[in-house]
N, C-alpha and C positions, 0 to 999 in steps of 0.2 A: 520766455525763459526758456519753455519745454523747447520751442521751435529753434531758437538763437542754438543749443547745444547741441540739437539733432541734426541740424545744418553742418556745425563744425564736426560733428561727428563724420555725419556723409562727405566733407572735404577729407577730413584725415582720412576714411578707409579709401577715397578714392585715390588718394596720394600714395598710400599702401599697395593699392591696386597696381599702379602705372608701376613704383619700385619694382614689385614683384614680375611684372612684363618685361620691365630692362635686363634684369638678373637672369630671366629664362630666355633672353635672345639665341637665337641659332644661329650660328656663322657655317654655312654650306659652301663648300668646294668642290664645284666640278671637275675632275683629274682624270686626262685624258693620257693614251699611250698609244704604243702599235702594235704590241703582240698579242696573239689570241687570248680568249676568256680561258682556256686551258693549260696556258702556259704560264711558267714558274711566275713573272714580274704580277701577271694580274690574280694570282690567287694570294700573292704575298700583300698587294695592297689590298686586297679584300680584307684580309686580316687585318692588316694594320687599320683599316674602315672600323672595323668593329671595335677593335680596341680603343681606338681614341672616342669614339662614341659612348662606350664605358665609363671610360677614365674622366671626359670631361662632364660626366652626366647629360648627356644630349646636347651639348652646347655645340658642339662641333661635328658637323655631317660632313662626309665624304663620299662624294655619287662617282665611282668609276665607270670609265669609258674606254674598251681596250678596243684594240685592232681597226684605230685611224679612225672611229665617229665622231671624233670631232675635228678631223682634218689628218691630213699627214705632218711630219714634225715639224717643217717649217709653220704650218698653218697655226698647230698647236703653242709652237715658240713664240711667234707673233701673239697670238690669244694672250697668252701669260701675261706678255709686255703692256697690251693695251686693256688689260682688265676682262675681255669676254668669256674667257676662262679662267677660273684659280688655280689652276696647276696643273703641271705634267711630269711624266717622269720620264726621259729622256736618254738616251745612247748618247755619251759625251762625242761619238763620231759625225751627230747630226747637231753638232752644237759650234763647230768651229768656225762657222762664217758669221754666228750674233758672237762668241767669244773667242778669239784665236787664240786664249790662253790655256784654253781647255783641251787642248790638240795637243799638248805635252801625252796624255794618256795614248796618243799613237804610235809613242816611239817605242819599239822592240824592247821586251824582257823591260819593262819599266819597273814594273813591281814585281818582288822576292815570290819564289817559288813556295814558299811557308805562308800558307793562310794567317797566320798569326800576326807575322811580320808585315804582310801586305794591308792588313786591319791597321795596324799600328802606324804605318806612312798614313792611310785614310783617317785616322784620328788625330793625328799630330798635326804639328806648323803645316808640312807641306800642304796636307789634306786642308785645313783651314784656309790657307793661303790661296788655295784654291778657288774653293767656294767664295771668298771674298770676290773674287776676281768678276762675278757677278753682281758686284754691285752698282756698279756704274753701267750695267747692261738693260736697267729696268727689270731685273727678275733678282728673286732672294730662294739664295741656294742652301738647302738646308743641312744635307748630305751626300753623302757618293753610296752607290748600290753595286756589288759586283755583281757580273753577269753573264761571266765565263770565259774562256779563252779561247783565240782562234789556233785552226791548224791549218799545214797547207796540203793541197790535195792538187794533182797535173793526170793530164793524160801521158805525159812523158815520163822518163825514169827520173826518180827524185830519193836515191838511196842513199846520197851523201850529197855535201851545199854544194862540190864541185859539179854537179848535175842540174842544179838549179840555171847557170851558164846559157845565153841564148834563149830562155824561154819565156813566154809571154804570160804575164800574171796579169788578173782584172784587179782592180783596188777601187776604194770610196776613191772619192773626188781629194787626193790629201797630197800634197809635194812632200811630206814624210815618209809616206808608204811607197809613195814610188821611189824616194831616196835609198829604203830598206829594199826593195828587191834591185835597185841599180849596185848598192854594193854586193851583191850577191851576182852580178853579172848578167843578171834577167831584166828584162823591158817591164813596165809595167802600165798599163791601160784603164782609163776610167771609163767604164762601163755602167749605166744604172742598173741597178738590182734585180729590175724587170725582167730587162734582158740576158740575165748571165746564164742560164741553162741553156737557153739555145746556142750563144757564145761559145760556151765549153762543147755544145753537140756537133757545131759546123766549125769548132776548130778558129775562129775568130781569137781566140786567146787556149793559152795551154791550159792553164790552173788557174787557181781562186784559194783565197784565204778567209775562214767563217768558221764558229764554234762548232761543234761535233752535232749540235742538235738543230743548228740552223742548215749544215749539211746533209741532215737524215729527214729533215721536214722537207725542204724545196727539194729532194730526189736528187743533188748533186752527184751520189755516187754513181746514179743510172749512166753518168756521161763522164765518169772521172775513172781512170785504172789504178790512181795510185795516190794515197793518204799517209801525210805522215803527222803523229801527233807531237807538236812540237811546243803547245802552250805558250808561242811567242808573242801574243798579241792579247791587251789587257782588255775586254771587253765590260766599262764602266758605266752605272747609268746614273744622270743627277736628277735629285728630286727638287722643283723647282716652284716656287709659288709667286705669285702676283703680289708686288709690294704693298699697295694700299690694302689689298686684305688682309695680308699678312699682318701688317700695322694695325688693324681692326683688331686683332685679337687680344685677349686679356695675355698676359706676359705668363700666367699658369697655363695656357691652354697650348700657345707656343711651344711651352717646356714640355708639355706631355706629349706633343706631336713628335717634336726633336725626337723625344727618348724613346717611342714608340717605334717610329723607322728606324731607330739603329739597334733598336733590342731584336727584332725580327731577323737580323743578318745571318746570325749563323745559319737560322732554320732555312733560310733563303737558298744560301751555301749548299747545305745539304741536300737541299731538293733539287738545285740544278746539278749536283755532281751526279745525282741519281738519276736525272734527264742525260744526262752527258753520255753516260755508263750505257742506258739503255740505248741511246744513238748511234755508239760504237759498235753494240753489238749487231744492230741493223746495217751497219757499212759492211760489217767482217763479213755478215750473211749474203753480200749481194755479190761477192766476189772479189771486192775490192781489194789489194793490197796494202795491206794496213801495218804501217812500222811505227815505233815508238823511238823518238829521239830520246839517246841517252843523254846523263848530264856533259859529258865531254862535249859533245855536239851541240848541245844548249848554250855551253858557254862559248865554243866557238863561233855562233851565229851571232850571241850578243855581241861580242868581240868586233865583229866585222860590219853590225848594221849601226848599234846604238850611236857612234861617232857622228855620222852621217846623217842619219836622222833626228840627231839634237841639235845640229848646225842646220837640217831643214826648218826645225821647229822655233830656233831663236829668230831665224831671217822673215820668217814669219806672224811671230808674237811679239818682237820688241823687246824693250827693255823688260817688260813685264812678264815675259817668258824669260828671260834670262834670269832673274832674280828668281824667277819660282822653280828654274832647274837648280839655283844654288842651292835654295832650300832643299829640294830634292837629294841632291848630293849628299848634302852634309846629315840630314835626316838618314839617308841609304846606309851610308858609311857606318852612322851610330847604332846600325842595326847590326853590324858584324857582316854586311854582305863585301 
C-alpha cells in the first residue's frame, strides 16, 4: 500500500514538474537590423528587449543583432519569411520589393508635420491597413516606427524649387522617388548607397536626399555645397516577425510585445530629434550652405510632387495600393490637413 501511494505521489510530482516546465517555456527571438549599436533604432530595441523580458516574466527574450550582423536587409527579410530568424526592424524603403503596398511611404509629404497627427495616422485605419498588407507576404507586421525625415543636398544652388530643374539626384530604386524629382524638372538616378559619396564627389550626380543624421554620419557634407531642410520624405521602420514564431506565443505575450514597441515611440522620437539637431550643427560647422524651407515652400513642393508620386505608387501597388491611398486620404482629411 505504501509502495502504491509512493508511486502515485511520484507520478503526480513528475506531472507537476512537466507542467511547470511547460509554463516556464522561453520564446527566443533573434532580431536583426542595419543601424549601428550607437544609433537610435538599436538603443530603443535594447530597451524594448529589457522591458519585454521583464513584463513577460522572462518568457520572451529578444536577442538584438545590429549593423547587418544577420545579413543585408533583403537577407533578413527572407530570413523572417523562412523562419531562420524571428524578427527584423526594416526601413520601409527596403520592403517595396516584398510588398509594393508599403511603398506608399515613399510619397513626399505623406505624413503631417505635427508629430501627434502623424502618429494618429500610424495608429488609425491607415496604419493598420498598411500593417495588414504583410499578412500574405509571410510576415507579421506589428507596428510602424518613425525614423526621421529626408532632406535635400546638392552641389548646385537649391535656393528655390525652380533651381532643381536640370539637376541630377541619386535615389533608391523607386519609381515613386523618380517621379518626385521629375515633377521638379530634375532627373533621378538609382545608385547603390555605397557608391553615393564618390558619385557626389565626381559629379555623377549633383545631389541626393537623406535624413540629416545620415548626411552627417556618411560625411556627405564634405562633397555637397548646399542643404535644404525640407522634411519632405518620411523614413519609417516596420517591425516584422516570423508568423510561426509569433503564433507560438501566448496571446498575453503578444499584447505585451505590441504595447511595448508602441510605448517607446515618444522617447525614440525625442532621441532621434536630438541626433538630428546634433547632425545639423555638424553640417553647418562644415561650411555647407544650410537653408530651412518655410511653410509656403513646403506646401508648393507637396503640391508639385504628391500627385505624380501617388500615380506612380498606384501603378506599382495595384488595387491594394489604390485602396490604401483612399484610406489615407480619408484619414488625412479627418485630421484637418
